[in-house]
C-alpha positions as CSV (number, residue, x, y, z in Angstrom):
1,M,138.4,145.5,140.6
2,A,134.4,146.1,141.1
3,I,131.9,144.1,138.8
4,H,129.4,147.1,137.6
5,P,125.9,145.6,136.3
6,I,126.3,148.0,133.3
7,E,130.0,147.9,132.4
8,F,130.5,147.1,128.9
9,R,133.3,144.0,129.7
10,Y,130.1,142.0,131.5
11,G,127.0,143.5,130.1
12,T,124.6,142.0,127.7
13,P,124.2,143.2,124.2
14,E,121.0,144.4,124.8
15,M,122.2,146.3,128.0
16,K,125.2,147.8,126.1
17,A,123.1,149.2,123.8
18,V,120.9,151.1,126.0
19,W,124.2,152.6,127.6
20,E,125.8,153.6,124.5
21,Q,125.9,157.6,124.0
22,E,123.8,157.6,121.0
23,S,121.1,155.6,122.9
24,K,121.3,157.9,125.9
25,L,120.9,161.0,123.6
26,E,118.0,159.5,121.6
27,N,116.2,158.5,124.9
28,M,116.8,161.8,126.6
29,L,115.5,163.5,123.4
30,K,112.4,161.5,123.3
31,V,111.7,162.6,126.9
32,E,112.1,165.9,126.2
33,A,109.6,165.6,123.2
34,A,107.2,163.9,125.6
35,L,107.5,166.8,128.1
36,A,107.3,169.2,125.5
37,K,104.3,167.4,124.1
38,A,102.3,167.0,127.3
39,E,103.0,170.8,128.4
40,G,101.6,172.0,124.9
41,E,98.4,169.7,125.4
42,I,97.6,171.5,128.6
43,G,98.7,174.9,127.7
44,L,101.8,175.7,129.9
45,I,103.6,176.0,126.7
46,P,102.5,177.5,123.4
47,K,101.3,174.2,121.3
48,E,103.6,175.4,118.3
49,A,106.6,175.4,120.3
50,A,105.7,171.8,121.6
51,D,105.4,170.6,118.2
52,E,108.5,172.3,117.0
53,I,110.3,170.7,119.7
54,N,108.8,167.3,119.0
55,R,109.7,167.8,115.3
56,K,113.5,168.6,116.3
57,A,113.8,166.4,119.2
58,T,115.7,164.0,117.2
59,T,119.3,162.7,116.4
60,E,118.6,164.0,113.0
61,Y,118.7,167.3,114.3
62,V,120.6,167.2,117.6
63,K,123.9,165.8,116.9
64,Q,126.0,164.1,119.7
65,E,129.1,165.6,118.3
66,R,127.5,169.5,119.2
67,V,126.2,168.4,122.6
68,D,129.7,167.0,123.5
69,E,131.1,170.6,122.4
70,I,128.6,172.3,124.6
71,E,129.3,169.8,127.4
72,R,133.1,170.3,127.3
73,A,132.4,174.2,127.8
74,T,130.0,173.9,130.4
75,N,130.5,170.5,132.3
76,H,126.8,169.9,132.2
77,D,125.6,167.1,130.2
78,I,121.8,167.9,130.2
79,G,122.4,171.7,129.8
80,A,124.3,170.5,126.9
81,L,121.8,168.4,125.5
82,M,119.0,171.3,126.1
83,K,121.2,174.0,124.3
84,A,122.0,171.9,121.2
85,L,118.1,171.3,121.1
86,E,117.3,174.8,121.6
87,E,119.6,175.9,118.8
88,V,117.8,173.8,116.4
89,C,114.2,175.0,117.2
90,D,113.0,177.5,114.8
91,N,110.2,180.4,115.8
92,N,111.6,180.9,119.3
93,A,110.6,177.3,120.4
94,G,113.7,176.7,122.2
95,E,113.2,179.2,125.1
96,Y,110.3,176.1,125.8
97,V,113.0,173.1,125.9
98,H,113.1,171.4,129.4
99,Y,110.3,173.8,130.6
100,G,109.6,173.1,134.2
101,S,111.7,170.2,134.5
102,T,115.1,169.3,136.2
103,S,118.3,167.3,134.8
104,N,117.3,164.5,137.2
105,D,113.8,164.5,135.5
106,I,115.3,163.9,132.1
107,I,118.0,161.4,133.4
108,D,115.6,159.6,135.5
109,S,113.0,159.0,132.7
């Protein structure tokens, strides 16, 4: 049996917390929010859309259960995150979620 550094059986409590589903969702939403903020600041997306994405890119609005439901249908984790965030954004701001980035950009950040 291989030992993986982030396997829950052997990992530290701090690293376990980083890789828990809720923590992963929170961190990926932070990346989506930061991306939208930066794009809004330079005029790549409308500032109003960037502000709305920043307001809604939290687990208060984007629920793990909804992301999981979408992922079961799409088999794409980041696509599910994007769709769930798009759904909670008002005033068509959702169309700017994930604008110009790749799934790996979000995961690797």
